[in-house]
Kinemage of the C-alpha trace (Angstrom):
@kinemage 1
@onewidth
@group {chain A} dominant
@subgroup {mainchain}
@vectorlist {calphas} color= white
{ca met a 1} P 0.005 0.072 0.041
{ca lys a 2} L 1.245 3.456 -1.134
{ca lys a 3} L -0.149 7.056 0.050
{ca ile a 4} L 0.346 9.407 -3.023
{ca leu a 5} L 0.183 13.132 -3.080
{ca leu a 6} L -0.282 14.325 -6.420
{ca leu a 7} L 0.461 17.955 -7.283
{ca ser a 8} L 1.241 20.066 -10.318
{ca asp a 9} L 2.019 23.563 -11.324
{ca thr a 10} L 3.982 24.877 -8.566
{ca his a 11} L 5.489 27.500 -10.725
{ca ser a 12} L 8.596 27.744 -8.377
{ca his a 13} L 6.478 27.876 -5.197
{ca ile a 14} L 6.773 25.509 -2.334
{ca asp a 15} L 5.606 26.458 1.330
{ca asp a 16} L 5.000 24.692 4.751
{ca thr a 17} L 1.566 23.922 4.016
{ca ile a 18} L 2.573 21.617 0.812
{ca leu a 19} L 5.490 20.169 2.963
{ca lys a 20} L 2.920 19.280 5.654
{ca tyr a 21} L 0.992 17.080 3.080
{ca val a 22} L 4.598 15.849 1.641
{ca ala a 23} L 5.397 14.463 5.101
{ca gln a 24} L 2.285 12.563 5.226
{ca ala a 25} L 2.689 10.745 2.126
{ca asp a 26} L 4.828 7.718 0.925
{ca glu a 27} L 5.557 9.185 -2.518
{ca ile a 28} L 5.009 12.563 -4.174
{ca trp a 29} L 4.099 12.824 -7.786
{ca his a 30} L 4.391 16.302 -9.534
{ca ala a 31} L 2.788 16.577 -12.890
{ca gly a 32} L 4.886 19.357 -14.135
{ca asp a 33} L 5.383 23.159 -14.629
{ca ile a 34} L 7.769 22.776 -11.466
{ca gly a 35} L 9.444 26.130 -12.100
{ca asp a 36} L 12.481 26.393 -10.083
{ca leu a 37} L 14.173 23.073 -9.395
{ca met a 38} L 14.358 24.100 -5.738
{ca val a 39} L 10.690 22.926 -5.391
{ca thr a 40} L 11.737 19.269 -6.376
{ca asp a 41} L 14.978 19.536 -4.632
{ca thr a 42} L 12.857 20.375 -1.458
{ca ile a 43} L 10.512 17.643 -1.914
{ca lys a 44} L 13.164 14.958 -2.485
{ca lys a 45} L 14.784 15.858 0.823
{ca his a 46} L 11.628 14.481 2.427
{ca lys a 47} L 9.993 11.742 0.395
{ca pro a 48} L 10.730 9.957 -2.771
{ca leu a 49} L 9.525 12.013 -5.820
{ca arg a 50} L 8.375 11.141 -9.346
{ca ala a 51} L 8.115 14.020 -11.509
{ca ile a 52} L 7.611 15.128 -15.317
{ca tyr a 53} L 8.357 18.568 -16.899
{ca gly a 54} L 5.806 21.043 -18.012
{ca asn a 55} L 5.727 23.381 -20.760
{ca ile a 56} L 7.208 26.354 -18.598
{ca asp a 57} L 9.935 24.115 -17.432
{ca ser a 58} L 13.639 24.976 -18.079
{ca ala a 59} L 16.286 22.996 -19.861
{ca glu a 60} L 17.678 21.910 -16.658
{ca ala a 61} L 14.332 20.533 -15.477
{ca arg a 62} L 13.863 18.645 -18.735
{ca leu a 63} L 17.440 16.887 -18.359
{ca glu a 64} L 16.253 15.963 -14.791
{ca phe a 65} L 12.603 14.634 -15.649
{ca pro a 66} L 10.969 13.184 -18.749
{ca leu a 67} L 8.089 14.612 -20.660
{ca his a 68} L 5.992 11.462 -20.187
{ca asp a 69} L 6.457 8.923 -17.381
{ca arg a 70} L 4.778 5.374 -17.701
{ca phe a 71} L 5.191 3.031 -14.681
{ca met a 72} L 4.083 0.747 -12.270
{ca cys a 73} L 2.704 1.539 -8.505
{ca glu a 74} L 1.940 -1.667 -7.054
{ca gly a 75} L -0.830 -3.282 -9.266
{ca val a 76} L -1.599 -0.021 -11.054
{ca ser a 77} L -0.367 0.951 -14.385
{ca val a 78} L 0.329 4.980 -14.503
{ca trp a 79} L 0.893 7.499 -17.196
{ca met a 80} L 1.786 11.078 -16.066
{ca thr a 81} L 2.350 13.788 -18.587
{ca his a 82} L 1.883 17.371 -18.237
{ca ile a 83} L -0.369 18.206 -21.168
{ca gly a 84} L -2.581 15.570 -21.445
{ca gly a 85} L -6.149 16.866 -22.027
{ca tyr a 86} L -9.381 15.179 -20.711
{ca pro a 87} L -11.546 12.055 -21.546
{ca gly a 88} L -12.787 12.735 -24.935
{ca lys a 89} L -10.389 15.469 -25.481
{ca tyr a 90} L -7.051 13.991 -25.224
{ca asn a 91} L -3.769 15.808 -26.283
{ca pro a 92} L -3.423 14.756 -30.254
{ca asn a 93} L 0.034 13.851 -29.442
{ca ile a 94} L -0.713 11.283 -27.261
{ca arg a 95} L -4.241 10.055 -28.224
{ca ala a 96} L -3.049 7.257 -30.429
{ca glu a 97} L -0.776 5.619 -27.739
{ca leu a 98} L -3.321 6.286 -24.957
{ca thr a 99} L -6.052 4.505 -27.071
{ca ala a 100} L -3.760 1.686 -28.036
{ca asn a 101} L -2.439 1.043 -24.631
{ca pro a 102} L -4.270 2.803 -21.758
{ca pro a 103} L -2.913 2.823 -18.329
{ca lys a 104} L -5.373 2.385 -15.297
{ca leu a 105} L -4.359 5.761 -14.097
{ca phe a 106} L -3.692 8.644 -16.303
{ca ile a 107} L -2.509 12.033 -14.657
{ca cys a 108} L -1.998 15.332 -16.257
{ca gly a 109} L -1.420 18.894 -15.101
{ca his a 110} L -1.543 22.170 -17.282
{ca ser a 111} L -5.048 23.393 -16.926
{ca his a 112} L -4.831 24.458 -13.275
{ca ile a 113} L -8.371 22.936 -13.101
{ca leu a 114} L -8.757 20.041 -10.578
{ca lys a 115} L -10.509 17.161 -12.143
{ca val a 116} L -10.974 13.499 -11.649
{ca gln a 117} L -13.074 11.692 -14.228
{ca phe a 118} L -13.690 8.081 -15.152
{ca asp a 119} L -12.864 7.553 -18.779
{ca gln a 120} L -15.539 4.487 -19.699
{ca lys a 121} L -14.400 4.237 -23.315
{ca leu a 122} L -10.692 3.708 -22.281
{ca asn a 123} L -11.445 1.954 -18.782
{ca leu a 124} L -9.113 4.491 -16.994
{ca leu a 125} L -9.276 6.774 -14.288
{ca his a 126} L -8.183 10.597 -15.287
{ca met a 127} L -6.697 12.735 -12.579
{ca asn a 128} L -5.686 16.516 -12.826
{ca pro a 129} L -4.737 17.935 -9.509
{ca gly a 130} L -5.209 21.512 -10.428
{ca ala a 131} L -2.505 23.833 -9.408
{ca cys a 132} L -0.898 24.434 -5.900
{ca gly a 133} L 1.372 27.215 -6.762
{ca ile a 134} L 0.408 30.878 -6.421
{ca ser a 135} L 0.739 31.796 -10.341
{ca gly a 136} L -1.830 31.272 -12.626
{ca phe a 137} L -5.653 32.146 -12.966
{ca his a 138} L -6.834 29.515 -10.419
{ca gln a 139} L -8.564 30.952 -7.448
{ca met a 140} L -8.122 27.794 -5.080
{ca arg a 141} L -4.901 25.969 -4.713
{ca thr a 142} L -5.349 22.388 -4.898
{ca met a 143} L -3.723 18.943 -4.752
{ca leu a 144} L -5.163 15.353 -4.677
{ca arg a 145} L -3.962 12.410 -2.193
{ca phe a 146} L -5.148 8.660 -2.562
{ca val a 147} L -3.776 5.429 -1.781
{ca ile a 148} L -2.698 2.618 -4.269
{ca asp a 149} L -3.268 -0.760 -2.584
{ca gly a 150} L -2.352 -3.442 -4.998
{ca asp a 151} L -4.557 -3.032 -8.195
{ca lys a 152} L -7.082 -0.433 -6.313
{ca ile a 153} L -6.996 3.169 -6.189
{ca lys a 154} L -8.888 4.352 -3.195
{ca asp a 155} L -9.358 6.961 -0.485
{ca leu a 156} L -9.044 9.949 -2.856
{ca glu a 157} L -9.162 13.138 -1.118
{ca val a 158} L -9.111 16.705 -2.647
{ca ile a 159} L -6.830 18.981 -0.571
{ca glu a 160} L -7.478 22.634 -0.839
{ca ile a 161} L -4.526 24.666 0.404
{ca gly a 162} L -6.125 28.045 0.399
{ca lys a 163} L -6.703 30.844 -2.171
{ca arg a 164} L -4.061 31.665 -4.555
{ca ser a 165} L -3.499 35.272 -3.313
{ca ser a 166} L -2.725 33.920 0.245
């Protein structure tokens, strides 16, 4: 069993509230737009981190992290990418591969809009944790946490950190 904290779109921001939730998880997954690598370096001091780079990330971030990460967590196949789209409106750059070989859990960031949706056509769970940074148009800073237990994804929680302006 693994407790996962899923975050995205930090845009160079990390604070004690985010780190409080980092401390409660077994692994941290970052779905891109990291910004300053101080964010991921700080997380890695506390917990194992899996991250991908996003469209605002530097060449340095692109050397450290992949654009796509496909992996297994316990019995769950996962695909994490920054610009993935949504069920029925997936990014054209990945649509063919996603349709041919769908994971059980598909994660993306980019939109700053928290969304969890089951894709019945591809039989996968889509997650976007919204944005936990303070840059962007989102009003509420959000993250997701959940448990992967064998081949089950369970105990999903939305974490609202607070207003972006705070």
